[in-house]
N, C-alpha and C positions, 0 to 999 in steps of 0.2 A: 483233393483226396477226401474220401468218406470220413476218415477219422477226424478231420478238421471240423466236421459238423457236430461232433459229439463232445461232451465234457470229458475231462481226464478219466473219470470213472463214471460209467453210464448205468443208470437204472432203467430197465426196459420192461415193457409189458409184453409178455410172450403171446404169440398168436394162438387163438383158440376159436374153433368153429362155433358160431352162434353165441359167442361170449364177447370177443373183442370187436364188437360192432362199432360203427362210427360214434354212436352215443356214449358207449362205455369208454372208448379211447379218449373222448373229450373229457370225461370226468377224471380218468386216471391222469391225464395231462395236467388238469387243475391241481391235482394233489402231488405233482412233482415228477411224474414219469418223464425221463429224458428222451427216450427213443421209443417209438411206437411201430408196431407191425400190424398190417391189416389181417383179417381172417385169411386163411389160405384158400386159394381158388384153383380150380382145375384148368390147366392150359388148354385142354380140349374144349372145355366150356367157353373159355374166352374167345377162341378162334371161331367158335360157332355163334358168337354174339349172344350168349345166354344172358338175358337181362338181369336175372337174379345174381349171377356171378359179378357183373359190373357194379351192382348195388353194394356188394360186400366190400369192394375196394375203393369206394368213394371216400374222400376225406376233405377236411378243411385245412386252410393254411395254418390255423392255430395248432394243428397236430404235428407240424414239422419239428424235427426231422422224422420222416416216416418211410417205411419200406413196404412195398406191396409184395406179398409172398405168393409164389406160384408153385404148383407141383405138376409133374408129368413124367412120362417114361420114354418119350421119343424125342429125337433132336428136332424134327420138324415142328411138333406141337409146342415144345418149350421155346424154341427160337421165335416162332410166330407170336406166341403169347407174350414173350418178353418185349417184342417190338411194339405190340399193341399197348402194353402196360406203360412203356416209355412215353407214349403220347399223352398219358395222364399226368406226367411230370411229378412222380414221387421223387424223394431224395435218393432212393436206391431200390433195386430189385432183389428180393431174397428168394433163393431156391430152397424149397423144402425137401431135404433129404433125411428128415427125421421122423415124420409121422408114422406110427406103427399100426394104425387102423387097418384092418383086413381089406376093406374096400379100396384102400389106397396102396398100401404096401404089397398086398397080394397081386397087384397088377404091375409090380416093378417100379412104382413111384414111391415117394416118401422114403422111409428107411428100408423098403424092399430092395432099393438099389445097392445097399451095402453088401449084398451077396455077389455083386459084380462091380468091384472098385474101378477097374479100367473103364467101364461104361460110365460110371458116375463122373470120372475125371473128364472123359470125352464130352459128355453132355454139358458139364459145367463150362468147359472151355468154349463150346459152341455158343452158349448164351452170352458169355463175356464178350466174345468177338462180334456178336450180332447187334450189340447196343452200345450207346455212348455213356449211359448212366452207370454208376458204380453197381457192382453185383456182390451180394453176400450169400453165404451158405449157412443153413442150419442143418446139423447132422446129429447122429448118435455116436457112441463110442465104438460100436461094432454091430454086425448082424447078430451074432450070438457069441457066447463065451469062447468058442473055438476058432472064430474067424479073425481076419485082419483088424487090429485095433486102430483107432483114430491116430495114435501116435505114429503109425507107419504110413498113413496116407495124407496127413495134414499138410506136409510140405508140397505134395503133388497138387493138392487143392489150391494152395497159395500160388503155385506156379501157373495155374490157369489164368490168374489175373484178378481173382476175387479180392475184395478189400476189407472183408470182415468174415470171421468164422465163429459161429455160435455152436456150442456143443452141449447136448443133453447127456448127462452122465449114465445113461442106461443103454443096454443093447436093444435091438429091434425086438428080440424074442422076450425080453423082460416086460415089454409094454410099460406099465407104470408100477410094476411090482418090485419089491426089494428096494435096496438103497442105491442111490445114484453114486457112481464112482468118480468122485471129484479129484482123486489122485491122478487119474488119466488126464482130466481136463488141465490140472496144474502142470503136468509134464508137457502138454502141448504149449501152454502159455510160456513156460520157462525154457522151451527149446530155443537156443540162441539164434537159430536160423529162421525162426518165425518173426516176420516183420510187421504183420498186420494185427489189428486188435483181435483178441480172443475173448469171447463172452462165455460164461458158464450158466448152466440151467439144470434144475432138478433139486427137489427136496428143500427149497428155500421156503420155509414155513413162517418166518417172522423176520422183522427188520434186524433183530439181533443176529440171526443166523446168516442173513445176507452180509452183514458187516464182518462176521467171523470168517466167512468163506472168502470175502474180498481180501482180508488181511492174510489168511492162511495160504491162499493159492495165487494171489497176485493178479487175478484176471482183470481185464480192462472194463468189464461190465458184467452185470448179472441180469438174466431174464427171470422175471417172476410170473408164474402162470397161475396154477390153481390157488395159491395163497392170496392172489390179488382179486379173486372172484368174490364180490361182495365186500371187499376190503381195499378199495382204491387208495385209502389213506396209508396203506403200507409203504407207499413211496415217500410220503411226507415223514413217516416214522424213520425210514432209512436216512433221510436227509437230516433229521434231528440228531441221529447218532453220528453222522458225518461231521456235523458242526459242533459236536461235543455236548449237545443238549440231552436232556432226559426224554424218553419216549412217552408221548401222551396218547391216550386212547379216547376216541370220540365218545361223547355221551350217547345214551340211547336215543334221545331226541335228535341229536345230530345225525346218527345213523339212519333214522327214519327219514330225515330231510334229504339225505343223499339218495336214498332209495326212491323217494318221491320224485326227485329231480331226474333220476335215471328213467323211471317209468314215464314221466311226462315227456322227456325228450324222445323216447322210443315211440310214444303215441303220436307225437307231432311228425316224426320223420318216417315211421314205418306203418302207421295205422294202428288203431286200437286193438284189433284182433291179434295181429302178430306181436304187438307189444306185450299183451297179456300172456301169450304163450312163452315168449322168450324170458320174461321176468320170473316165471315159475322156477327157472334154474338158479335164481339169485336170492329168493326170499330167505331160505334157510341159511345161506352164507352171510347175508347182512346181519342176521339176528341169531347166529349160532350159539352165543353164550347167554341168551336171554331166557330166564325162567318163565314158565307158563306161556311160551310162544306157540306151542303145538296147536291150540285151538285157533289162534289167529292165522297160523300158517294154512290150516284147512280152509278157512274163510277166504284167504288170499288166493288159494289155488282154485277156488270155485267162483271167484269174482268174475262177473261178465261185463264189467265196464271199468274204465279208468277211474271215474269219480268214486265208484264203490271201493276199488282197491286203495285209493288215496285216503278215503275215510277210515278204512281199517288201519292203514299205516299211521294216521294221526292218532288213533286210539292206542297204538303200541307205545307211543311216547310216554304214556302215563302208567305203564306197567311198573 
């Protein structure tokens, strides 16, 4: 069973496009992330053998347990993609019924499927039946405030044979606005008919909040997304609280070293040009609380080589 691979309470790095790359997953694992998910990939792209999509879901054994997340809107593409993913031997396959992005949800994939719950159930069951690996689902609480809530269809998802349910506490229409509704997540978790692990996601901005929500809602795990961008040590901080220790914050020098490791790994694995592009999404996150960072940020954004960026990061240590 999938739950046998996880600790009693799991800290997870939530899948994010162009963020949870192989390199960043490795770093988050070092800091204590228990369960990892790859970036989400299109089932259509996988069955067309798009090289970029396969690159997104490569992983090392160090990152286990790990799930490869796929999205799609037709049974044929989802089933064929799941069967191809199975050959890569992840620990599980995750179906993305949660992404609200227009280019995905607008085509009936991601959280767009929440407008048609029977179709979501049918597609999920088809994937479960097509593979031997465990299958999990990530979804949102509803399509909008007027539509069927997750509390009404969670049992049907469980009945398809999935072994894990992750819930983001916003509707599709909310995107990332407003507050995540953890009360609904808690109601799913505390439904006595739910036998599979239930993970919660949304508005986890700190280790303290992660532990507060763990204790308040009783979830089996928490997915941390945006708060983990540039803060991979948030997982270590959560584990400090779990063990009864005080939370420690890395020094500026340590943060710079983490960022340098991230950039170096990206350059080694994906090439200097792509590494410099992707890292632009991280610099402000790594150094969000640093005074006088603005001028260094501009230099980092304009850096045209890894050695140049590393030199700037070394200078930041002395701010």
